[in-house]
N, CA, C and O atoms as CSV, one atom per row, in Angstrom:
chain,resi,resn,atom,element,x,y,z
A,1,MET,N,N,24.405,-12.813,-27.589
A,1,MET,CA,C,24.508,-11.408,-27.677
A,1,MET,C,C,25.691,-10.966,-26.794
A,1,MET,O,O,25.841,-11.462,-25.678
A,2,VAL,N,N,26.522,-10.047,-27.282
A,2,VAL,CA,C,27.645,-9.573,-26.532
A,2,VAL,C,C,27.456,-8.078,-26.285
A,2,VAL,O,O,27.121,-7.339,-27.211
A,3,SER,N,N,27.663,-7.629,-25.065
A,3,SER,CA,C,27.609,-6.171,-24.718
A,3,SER,C,C,28.780,-5.875,-23.799
A,3,SER,O,O,29.478,-6.789,-23.357
A,4,ALA,N,N,28.993,-4.611,-23.514
A,4,ALA,CA,C,30.022,-4.263,-22.588
A,4,ALA,C,C,29.528,-3.187,-21.633
A,4,ALA,O,O,28.935,-2.190,-22.046
A,5,TRP,N,N,29.773,-3.400,-20.406
A,5,TRP,CA,C,29.381,-2.420,-19.374
A,5,TRP,C,C,30.626,-2.208,-18.470
A,5,TRP,O,O,31.299,-3.164,-18.086
A,6,GLN,N,N,30.898,-0.958,-18.152
A,6,GLN,CA,C,32.057,-0.617,-17.295
A,6,GLN,C,C,33.313,-1.282,-17.875
A,6,GLN,O,O,34.169,-1.715,-17.103
A,7,GLY,N,N,33.454,-1.377,-19.183
A,7,GLY,CA,C,34.658,-1.916,-19.812
A,7,GLY,C,C,34.765,-3.435,-19.727
A,7,GLY,O,O,35.807,-3.988,-20.080
A,8,ASN,N,N,33.753,-4.105,-19.283
A,8,ASN,CA,C,33.765,-5.618,-19.193
A,8,ASN,C,C,32.874,-6.209,-20.288
A,8,ASN,O,O,31.676,-5.929,-20.342
A,9,LYS,N,N,33.452,-7.002,-21.131
A,9,LYS,CA,C,32.663,-7.703,-22.161
A,9,LYS,C,C,31.676,-8.665,-21.428
A,9,LYS,O,O,32.064,-9.404,-20.524
A,10,THR,N,N,30.445,-8.625,-21.838
A,10,THR,CA,C,29.408,-9.417,-21.193
A,10,THR,C,C,28.645,-10.230,-22.215
A,10,THR,O,O,28.016,-9.697,-23.128
A,11,ASP,N,N,28.718,-11.540,-22.032
A,11,ASP,CA,C,27.936,-12.451,-22.919
A,11,ASP,C,C,26.524,-12.620,-22.283
A,11,ASP,O,O,26.405,-12.834,-21.076
A,12,LEU,N,N,25.481,-12.520,-23.106
A,12,LEU,CA,C,24.145,-12.596,-22.640
A,12,LEU,C,C,23.343,-13.624,-23.432
A,12,LEU,O,O,23.262,-13.531,-24.657
A,13,VAL,N,N,22.760,-14.587,-22.760
A,13,VAL,CA,C,21.977,-15.663,-23.387
A,13,VAL,C,C,20.543,-15.560,-22.771
A,13,VAL,O,O,20.381,-15.492,-21.552
A,14,ILE,N,N,19.563,-15.552,-23.620
A,14,ILE,CA,C,18.137,-15.515,-23.152
A,14,ILE,C,C,17.407,-16.717,-23.813
A,14,ILE,O,O,17.344,-16.782,-25.041
A,15,CYS,N,N,16.880,-17.626,-23.052
A,15,CYS,CA,C,16.198,-18.810,-23.587
A,15,CYS,C,C,14.771,-18.849,-22.962
A,15,CYS,O,O,14.541,-18.476,-21.812
A,16,SER,N,N,13.831,-19.335,-23.825
A,16,SER,CA,C,12.486,-19.546,-23.354
A,16,SER,C,C,12.152,-21.023,-23.464
A,16,SER,O,O,12.267,-21.644,-24.520
A,17,TYR,N,N,11.721,-21.572,-22.288
A,17,TYR,CA,C,11.337,-22.961,-22.280
A,17,TYR,C,C,9.837,-23.033,-21.896
A,17,TYR,O,O,9.245,-22.022,-21.518
A,18,ASP,N,N,9.264,-24.171,-21.993
A,18,ASP,CA,C,7.815,-24.315,-21.718
A,18,ASP,C,C,7.510,-23.907,-20.281
A,18,ASP,O,O,6.425,-23.385,-20.025
A,19,ASP,N,N,8.426,-24.123,-19.327
A,19,ASP,CA,C,8.058,-23.899,-17.951
A,19,ASP,C,C,8.959,-22.893,-17.249
A,19,ASP,O,O,8.790,-22.665,-16.051
A,20,HIS,N,N,9.921,-22.276,-17.961
A,20,HIS,CA,C,10.833,-21.337,-17.367
A,20,HIS,C,C,11.419,-20.362,-18.420
A,20,HIS,O,O,11.373,-20.648,-19.616
A,21,PHE,N,N,11.952,-19.247,-17.986
A,21,PHE,CA,C,12.825,-18.458,-18.800
A,21,PHE,C,C,14.259,-18.584,-18.175
A,21,PHE,O,O,14.408,-18.633,-16.955
A,22,LEU,N,N,15.246,-18.630,-19.004
A,22,LEU,CA,C,16.593,-18.672,-18.548
A,22,LEU,C,C,17.368,-17.552,-19.119
A,22,LEU,O,O,17.365,-17.333,-20.331
A,23,VAL,N,N,18.058,-16.807,-18.238
A,23,VAL,CA,C,18.917,-15.728,-18.624
A,23,VAL,C,C,20.316,-15.974,-18.043
A,23,VAL,O,O,20.461,-16.172,-16.837
A,24,ILE,N,N,21.322,-15.962,-18.884
A,24,ILE,CA,C,22.697,-16.078,-18.437
A,24,ILE,C,C,23.456,-14.826,-18.871
A,24,ILE,O,O,23.497,-14.486,-20.053
A,25,ALA,N,N,24.047,-14.156,-17.904
A,25,ALA,CA,C,24.957,-13.003,-18.207
A,25,ALA,C,C,26.284,-13.293,-17.553
A,25,ALA,O,O,26.367,-13.461,-16.337
A,26,THR,N,N,27.326,-13.352,-18.365
A,26,THR,CA,C,28.634,-13.656,-17.795
A,26,THR,C,C,29.758,-12.735,-18.367
A,26,THR,O,O,29.845,-12.445,-19.560
A,27,GLN,N,N,30.573,-12.326,-17.434
A,27,GLN,CA,C,31.795,-11.579,-17.819
A,27,GLN,C,C,33.014,-12.473,-17.514
A,27,GLN,O,O,34.142,-12.096,-17.831
A,28,ILE,N,N,32.799,-13.656,-16.900
A,28,ILE,CA,C,33.880,-14.525,-16.460
A,28,ILE,C,C,33.930,-15.812,-17.258
A,28,ILE,O,O,34.826,-16.628,-17.040
A,29,GLY,N,N,32.990,-16.022,-18.182
A,29,GLY,CA,C,32.932,-17.246,-18.948
A,29,GLY,C,C,32.396,-18.440,-18.229
A,29,GLY,O,O,32.561,-19.579,-18.666
A,30,ALA,N,N,31.747,-18.173,-17.112
A,30,ALA,CA,C,31.187,-19.230,-16.320
A,30,ALA,C,C,29.807,-18.815,-15.808
A,30,ALA,O,O,29.435,-17.647,-15.917
A,31,MET,N,N,29.048,-19.760,-15.251
A,31,MET,CA,C,27.685,-19.455,-14.845
A,31,MET,C,C,27.619,-18.407,-13.669
A,31,MET,O,O,26.811,-17.481,-13.732
A,32,GLY,N,N,28.423,-18.547,-12.657
A,32,GLY,CA,C,28.320,-17.546,-11.568
A,32,GLY,C,C,27.194,-17.865,-10.626
A,32,GLY,O,O,26.821,-19.030,-10.485
A,33,THR,N,N,26.628,-16.844,-9.962
A,33,THR,CA,C,25.549,-16.990,-9.048
A,33,THR,C,C,24.262,-17.315,-9.806
A,33,THR,O,O,23.942,-16.673,-10.806
A,34,ILE,N,N,23.529,-18.319,-9.320
A,34,ILE,CA,C,22.297,-18.698,-9.989
A,34,ILE,C,C,21.122,-18.395,-9.030
A,34,ILE,O,O,21.089,-18.831,-7.879
A,35,LEU,N,N,20.143,-17.608,-9.587
A,35,LEU,CA,C,19.013,-17.215,-8.812
A,35,LEU,C,C,17.703,-17.715,-9.490
A,35,LEU,O,O,17.631,-17.884,-10.707
A,36,GLN,N,N,16.699,-17.936,-8.653
A,36,GLN,CA,C,15.397,-18.322,-9.171
A,36,GLN,C,C,14.395,-17.254,-8.700
A,36,GLN,O,O,14.351,-16.881,-7.528
A,37,ALA,N,N,13.606,-16.787,-9.652
A,37,ALA,CA,C,12.626,-15.747,-9.315
A,37,ALA,C,C,11.248,-16.179,-9.815
A,37,ALA,O,O,11.099,-16.653,-10.942
A,38,ARG,N,N,10.272,-16.009,-8.976
A,38,ARG,CA,C,8.886,-16.379,-9.425
A,38,ARG,C,C,7.827,-15.510,-8.784
A,38,ARG,O,O,8.009,-14.965,-7.696
A,39,LYS,N,N,6.723,-15.397,-9.484
A,39,LYS,CA,C,5.572,-14.695,-8.914
A,39,LYS,C,C,4.823,-15.700,-8.072
A,39,LYS,O,O,4.533,-16.817,-8.501
A,40,GLU,N,N,4.512,-15.263,-6.833
A,40,GLU,CA,C,3.759,-16.120,-5.905
A,40,GLU,C,C,2.276,-15.960,-6.205
A,40,GLU,O,O,1.762,-14.841,-6.213
A,41,GLU,N,N,1.591,-17.056,-6.450
A,41,GLU,CA,C,0.191,-17.052,-6.716
A,41,GLU,C,C,-0.570,-16.973,-5.376
A,41,GLU,O,O,-0.246,-17.701,-4.438
A,42,GLY,N,N,-1.552,-16.115,-5.291
A,42,GLY,CA,C,-2.301,-16.012,-4.046
A,42,GLY,C,C,-3.521,-15.081,-4.247
A,42,GLY,O,O,-3.872,-14.685,-5.359
A,43,MET,N,N,-4.111,-14.776,-3.142
A,43,MET,CA,C,-5.287,-13.919,-3.168
A,43,MET,C,C,-5.030,-12.453,-3.036
A,43,MET,O,O,-5.951,-11.638,-3.105
A,44,ALA,N,N,-3.767,-12.110,-2.844
A,44,ALA,CA,C,-3.431,-10.713,-2.609
A,44,ALA,C,C,-3.720,-9.863,-3.825
A,44,ALA,O,O,-3.609,-10.339,-4.955
A,45,ILE,N,N,-4.098,-8.576,-3.609
A,45,ILE,CA,C,-4.410,-7.693,-4.700
A,45,ILE,C,C,-3.094,-7.325,-5.421
A,45,ILE,O,O,-3.050,-7.307,-6.651
A,46,GLN,N,N,-2.027,-7.033,-4.657
A,46,GLN,CA,C,-0.776,-6.736,-5.257
A,46,GLN,C,C,0.041,-8.051,-5.403
A,46,GLN,O,O,0.097,-8.816,-4.440
A,47,PRO,N,N,0.652,-8.334,-6.523
A,47,PRO,CA,C,1.419,-9.512,-6.638
A,47,PRO,C,C,2.656,-9.517,-5.727
A,47,PRO,O,O,3.208,-8.454,-5.441
A,48,THR,N,N,3.079,-10.647,-5.289
A,48,THR,CA,C,4.290,-10.843,-4.550
A,48,THR,C,C,5.269,-11.679,-5.277
A,48,THR,O,O,4.870,-12.583,-6.011
A,49,PHE,N,N,6.548,-11.426,-5.116
A,49,PHE,CA,C,7.577,-12.162,-5.856
A,49,PHE,C,C,8.557,-12.740,-4.907
A,49,PHE,O,O,8.863,-12.149,-3.872
A,50,ASN,N,N,9.063,-13.912,-5.251
A,50,ASN,CA,C,10.027,-14.639,-4.421
A,50,ASN,C,C,11.333,-14.791,-5.248
A,50,ASN,O,O,11.319,-15.319,-6.360
A,51,VAL,N,N,12.422,-14.327,-4.687
A,51,VAL,CA,C,13.716,-14.490,-5.352
A,51,VAL,C,C,14.612,-15.232,-4.389
A,51,VAL,O,O,14.773,-14.816,-3.242
A,52,SER,N,N,15.195,-16.324,-4.840
A,52,SER,CA,C,16.122,-17.077,-3.968
A,52,SER,C,C,17.459,-17.408,-4.702
A,52,SER,O,O,17.465,-17.624,-5.914
A,53,VAL,N,N,18.530,-17.441,-3.983
A,53,VAL,CA,C,19.813,-17.801,-4.518
A,53,VAL,C,C,19.886,-19.305,-4.489
A,53,VAL,O,O,19.742,-19.903,-3.422
A,54,ILE,N,N,20.101,-19.928,-5.604
A,54,ILE,CA,C,20.214,-21.384,-5.654
A,54,ILE,C,C,21.688,-21.817,-5.406
A,54,ILE,O,O,21.955,-22.717,-4.610
A,55,PHE,N,N,22.618,-21.157,-6.101
A,55,PHE,CA,C,24.016,-21.431,-5.917
A,55,PHE,C,C,24.752,-20.062,-5.938
A,55,PHE,O,O,24.346,-19.152,-6.662
A,56,GLY,N,N,25.781,-19.935,-5.179
A,56,GLY,CA,C,26.675,-18.752,-5.330
A,56,GLY,C,C,26.564,-17.724,-4.195
A,56,GLY,O,O,26.264,-18.042,-3.044
A,57,LYS,N,N,26.821,-16.499,-4.584
A,57,LYS,CA,C,26.917,-15.423,-3.561
A,57,LYS,C,C,25.558,-15.086,-3.011
A,57,LYS,O,O,24.662,-14.676,-3.748
A,58,ARG,N,N,25.401,-15.259,-1.697
A,58,ARG,CA,C,24.134,-14.962,-1.014
A,58,ARG,C,C,24.159,-13.570,-0.343
A,58,ARG,O,O,23.159,-13.130,0.224
A,59,ASP,N,N,25.293,-12.903,-0.415
A,59,ASP,CA,C,25.438,-11.570,0.242
A,59,ASP,C,C,25.472,-10.444,-0.764
A,59,ASP,O,O,26.063,-9.395,-0.510
A,60,GLU,N,N,24.852,-10.652,-1.885
A,60,GLU,CA,C,24.862,-9.595,-2.965
A,60,GLU,C,C,23.440,-9.135,-3.264
A,60,GLU,O,O,22.815,-9.640,-4.196
A,61,PRO,N,N,22.922,-8.190,-2.492
A,61,PRO,CA,C,21.512,-7.738,-2.686
A,61,PRO,C,C,21.290,-7.173,-4.090
A,61,PRO,O,O,20.142,-7.176,-4.535
A,62,MET,N,N,22.276,-6.699,-4.804
A,62,MET,CA,C,22.049,-6.150,-6.149
A,62,MET,C,C,21.706,-7.199,-7.141
A,62,MET,O,O,20.964,-6.945,-8.090
A,63,LEU,N,N,22.252,-8.431,-6.939
A,63,LEU,CA,C,21.909,-9.547,-7.825
A,63,LEU,C,C,20.434,-9.944,-7.619
A,63,LEU,O,O,19.714,-10.221,-8.577
A,64,VAL,N,N,20.005,-9.965,-6.342
A,64,VAL,CA,C,18.596,-10.245,-6.024
A,64,VAL,C,C,17.700,-9.174,-6.644
A,64,VAL,O,O,16.640,-9.477,-7.194
A,65,SER,N,N,18.134,-7.933,-6.549
A,65,SER,CA,C,17.342,-6.847,-7.095
A,65,SER,C,C,17.241,-6.984,-8.660
A,65,SER,O,O,16.185,-6.700,-9.226
A,66,CYS,N,N,18.244,-7.380,-9.292
A,66,CYS,CA,C,18.256,-7.603,-10.761
A,66,CYS,C,C,17.233,-8.687,-11.092
A,66,CYS,O,O,16.424,-8.493,-11.999
A,67,ALA,N,N,17.237,-9.788,-10.408
A,67,ALA,CA,C,16.254,-10.864,-10.656
A,67,ALA,C,C,14.841,-10.393,-10.419
A,67,ALA,O,O,13.932,-10.688,-11.195
A,68,ARG,N,N,14.660,-9.636,-9.304
A,68,ARG,CA,C,13.309,-9.104,-8.989
A,68,ARG,C,C,12.794,-8.199,-10.078
A,68,ARG,O,O,11.628,-8.284,-10.464
A,69,GLN,N,N,13.648,-7.338,-10.575
A,69,GLN,CA,C,13.232,-6.433,-11.677
A,69,GLN,C,C,12.781,-7.206,-12.858
A,69,GLN,O,O,11.752,-6.897,-13.458
A,70,LEU,N,N,13.540,-8.220,-13.208
A,70,LEU,CA,C,13.179,-9.053,-14.380
A,70,LEU,C,C,11.936,-9.808,-14.217
A,70,LEU,O,O,11.123,-9.851,-15.140
A,71,ILE,N,N,11.726,-10.434,-13.055
A,71,ILE,CA,C,10.502,-11.225,-12.830
A,71,ILE,C,C,9.268,-10.328,-12.781
A,71,ILE,O,O,8.183,-10.726,-13.204
A,72,GLU,N,N,9.444,-9.129,-12.267
A,72,GLU,CA,C,8.300,-8.169,-12.245
A,72,GLU,C,C,7.928,-7.796,-13.648
A,72,GLU,O,O,6.743,-7.696,-13.968
A,73,HIS,N,N,8.919,-7.585,-14.502
A,73,HIS,CA,C,8.695,-7.207,-15.885
A,73,HIS,C,C,8.023,-8.385,-16.635
A,73,HIS,O,O,7.076,-8.189,-17.397
A,74,ILE,N,N,8.535,-9.605,-16.399
A,74,ILE,CA,C,7.921,-10.773,-17.012
A,74,ILE,C,C,6.458,-10.915,-16.588
A,74,ILE,O,O,5.589,-11.157,-17.424
A,75,SER,N,N,6.197,-10.769,-15.329
A,75,SER,CA,C,4.794,-10.878,-14.808
A,75,SER,C,C,3.946,-9.836,-15.347
A,75,SER,O,O,2.811,-10.126,-15.725
A,76,ASN,N,N,4.418,-8.563,-15.424
A,76,ASN,CA,C,3.617,-7.474,-15.940
A,76,ASN,C,C,3.351,-7.605,-17.397
A,76,ASN,O,O,2.425,-6.973,-17.904
A,77,SER,N,N,4.121,-8.399,-18.106
A,77,SER,CA,C,3.925,-8.617,-19.540
A,77,SER,C,C,2.922,-9.772,-19.786
A,77,SER,O,O,2.623,-10.109,-20.931
A,78,GLY,N,N,2.418,-10.359,-18.704
A,78,GLY,CA,C,1.394,-11.398,-18.820
A,78,GLY,C,C,1.857,-12.848,-18.691
A,78,GLY,O,O,1.038,-13.758,-18.816
A,79,SER,N,N,3.169,-13.092,-18.441
A,79,SER,CA,C,3.616,-14.456,-18.336
A,79,SER,C,C,3.659,-14.834,-16.861
A,79,SER,O,O,3.951,-14.001,-16.003
A,80,SER,N,N,3.371,-16.067,-16.585
A,80,SER,CA,C,3.466,-16.571,-15.149
A,80,SER,C,C,4.664,-17.518,-14.979
A,80,SER,O,O,4.824,-18.138,-13.928
A,81,ARG,N,N,5.530,-17.628,-16.054
A,81,ARG,CA,C,6.659,-18.572,-15.962
A,81,ARG,C,C,7.734,-17.984,-15.053
A,81,ARG,O,O,7.983,-16.779,-15.073
A,82,PRO,N,N,8.378,-18.855,-14.244
A,82,PRO,CA,C,9.501,-18.360,-13.384
A,82,PRO,C,C,10.762,-18.115,-14.213
A,82,PRO,O,O,10.861,-18.488,-15.381
A,83,LEU,N,N,11.695,-17.482,-13.561
A,83,LEU,CA,C,12.957,-17.130,-14.204
A,83,LEU,C,C,14.117,-17.745,-13.464
A,83,LEU,O,O,14.184,-17.681,-12.237
A,84,MET,N,N,15.055,-18.355,-14.220
A,84,MET,CA,C,16.344,-18.790,-13.734
A,84,MET,C,C,17.353,-17.786,-14.293
A,84,MET,O,O,17.420,-17.551,-15.500
A,85,LEU,N,N,18.126,-17.210,-13.394
A,85,LEU,CA,C,19.045,-16.182,-13.815
A,85,LEU,C,C,20.407,-16.516,-13.307
A,85,LEU,O,O,20.578,-16.795,-12.120
A,86,SER,N,N,21.398,-16.495,-14.188
A,86,SER,CA,C,22.792,-16.801,-13.896
A,86,SER,C,C,23.597,-15.574,-14.126
A,86,SER,O,O,23.629,-15.044,-15.236
A,87,LEU,N,N,24.260,-15.102,-13.081
A,87,LEU,CA,C,25.102,-13.863,-13.194
A,87,LEU,C,C,26.513,-14.174,-12.804
A,87,LEU,O,O,26.818,-14.308,-11.619
A,88,GLY,N,N,27.406,-14.295,-13.809
A,88,GLY,CA,C,28.829,-14.461,-13.583
A,88,GLY,C,C,29.535,-13.170,-13.867
A,88,GLY,O,O,30.052,-12.966,-14.966
A,89,LEU,N,N,29.564,-12.315,-12.915
A,89,LEU,CA,C,30.005,-10.918,-13.196
A,89,LEU,C,C,31.300,-10.591,-12.401
A,89,LEU,O,O,31.478,-10.970,-11.244
A,90,LYS,N,N,32.180,-9.863,-13.112
A,90,LYS,CA,C,33.327,-9.247,-12.411
A,90,LYS,C,C,32.934,-7.970,-11.731
A,90,LYS,O,O,33.485,-7.586,-10.699
A,91,ASP,N,N,31.940,-7.304,-12.352
A,91,ASP,CA,C,31.555,-5.948,-11.856
A,91,ASP,C,C,30.051,-6.075,-11.437
A,91,ASP,O,O,29.186,-6.391,-12.254
A,92,HIS,N,N,29.792,-5.817,-10.147
A,92,HIS,CA,C,28.387,-5.919,-9.652
A,92,HIS,C,C,27.820,-4.492,-9.446
A,92,HIS,O,O,26.956,-4.315,-8.588
A,93,SER,N,N,28.264,-3.502,-10.180
A,93,SER,CA,C,27.824,-2.168,-9.985
A,93,SER,C,C,26.402,-1.976,-10.460
A,93,SER,O,O,25.885,-2.781,-11.234
A,94,VAL,N,N,25.774,-0.923,-10.004
A,94,VAL,CA,C,24.406,-0.609,-10.376
A,94,VAL,C,C,24.275,-0.415,-11.889
A,94,VAL,O,O,23.291,-0.829,-12.501
A,95,GLU,N,N,25.317,0.242,-12.490
A,95,GLU,CA,C,25.324,0.530,-13.933
A,95,GLU,C,C,25.266,-0.818,-14.731
A,95,GLU,O,O,24.499,-0.977,-15.681
A,96,THR,N,N,26.103,-1.742,-14.292
A,96,THR,CA,C,26.206,-3.031,-14.988
A,96,THR,C,C,24.874,-3.770,-14.889
A,96,THR,O,O,24.372,-4.286,-15.888
A,97,LEU,N,N,24.320,-3.820,-13.726
A,97,LEU,CA,C,23.102,-4.590,-13.507
A,97,LEU,C,C,21.931,-3.916,-14.246
A,97,LEU,O,O,21.088,-4.603,-14.822
A,98,LYS,N,N,21.880,-2.605,-14.230
A,98,LYS,CA,C,20.821,-1.857,-14.982
A,98,LYS,C,C,20.981,-2.181,-16.477
A,98,LYS,O,O,19.984,-2.361,-17.176
A,99,GLY,N,N,22.211,-2.256,-16.967
A,99,GLY,CA,C,22.493,-2.552,-18.367
A,99,GLY,C,C,21.958,-3.934,-18.734
A,99,GLY,O,O,21.341,-4.136,-19.780
A,100,ILE,N,N,22.223,-4.873,-17.828
A,100,ILE,CA,C,21.752,-6.276,-18.071
A,100,ILE,C,C,20.264,-6.293,-18.098
A,100,ILE,O,O,19.697,-6.864,-19.030
A,101,VAL,N,N,19.565,-5.695,-17.122
A,101,VAL,CA,C,18.133,-5.676,-17.115
A,101,VAL,C,C,17.580,-5.029,-18.398
A,101,VAL,O,O,16.642,-5.539,-19.010
A,102,SER,N,N,18.154,-3.949,-18.770
A,102,SER,CA,C,17.702,-3.221,-20.019
A,102,SER,C,C,17.907,-4.076,-21.254
A,102,SER,O,O,17.055,-4.110,-22.142
A,103,ALA,N,N,19.061,-4.783,-21.314
A,103,ALA,CA,C,19.328,-5.596,-22.517
A,103,ALA,C,C,18.349,-6.789,-22.588
A,103,ALA,O,O,17.851,-7.134,-23.660
A,104,VAL,N,N,18.092,-7.393,-21.449
A,104,VAL,CA,C,17.169,-8.491,-21.417
A,104,VAL,C,C,15.780,-8.122,-21.773
A,104,VAL,O,O,15.097,-8.813,-22.528
A,105,ILE,N,N,15.342,-6.954,-21.186
A,105,ILE,CA,C,13.984,-6.508,-21.542
A,105,ILE,C,C,13.899,-6.141,-23.019
A,105,ILE,O,O,12.900,-6.426,-23.680
A,106,GLY,N,N,14.960,-5.504,-23.538
A,106,GLY,CA,C,14.989,-5.162,-24.938
A,106,GLY,C,C,14.983,-6.324,-25.936
A,106,GLY,O,O,14.614,-6.165,-27.099
A,107,ASN,N,N,15.393,-7.474,-25.458
A,107,ASN,CA,C,15.480,-8.682,-26.301
A,107,ASN,C,C,14.588,-9.760,-25.704
A,107,ASN,O,O,14.900,-10.946,-25.818
A,108,ARG,N,N,13.492,-9.377,-25.074
A,108,ARG,CA,C,12.698,-10.313,-24.313
A,108,ARG,C,C,12.051,-11.381,-25.194
A,108,ARG,O,O,11.751,-11.149,-26.365
A,109,LEU,N,N,11.847,-12.542,-24.604
A,109,LEU,CA,C,11.192,-13.627,-25.257
A,109,LEU,C,C,9.798,-13.949,-24.683
A,109,LEU,O,O,9.223,-14.994,-24.989
A,110,TRP,N,N,9.274,-13.062,-23.869
A,110,TRP,CA,C,7.982,-13.267,-23.225
A,110,TRP,C,C,6.936,-12.340,-23.796
A,110,TRP,O,O,5.781,-12.374,-23.369
């Protein structure tokens, strides 16, 4: 799927595997920062989520926020599978990341 935010063409790939969901969003034709997000299983009433940067920019809180929004939506939809998210972006603006989250949710595989 191809979209454009802030004038940047963005390729979006969403894959569902038996044990993970994979989302790739790129404006640079490469993987970019790779994040892993999962729901932590426990006894807490409110669910907790863990997002970690596997490779790439560790000083971009908006990328972590994007992953967290997606894993919360996946969890709230009833799936317990973790998310691998790759963001190769020229533009890290709130508008771009909101657009990516909306596009992924709109074309969800969970």
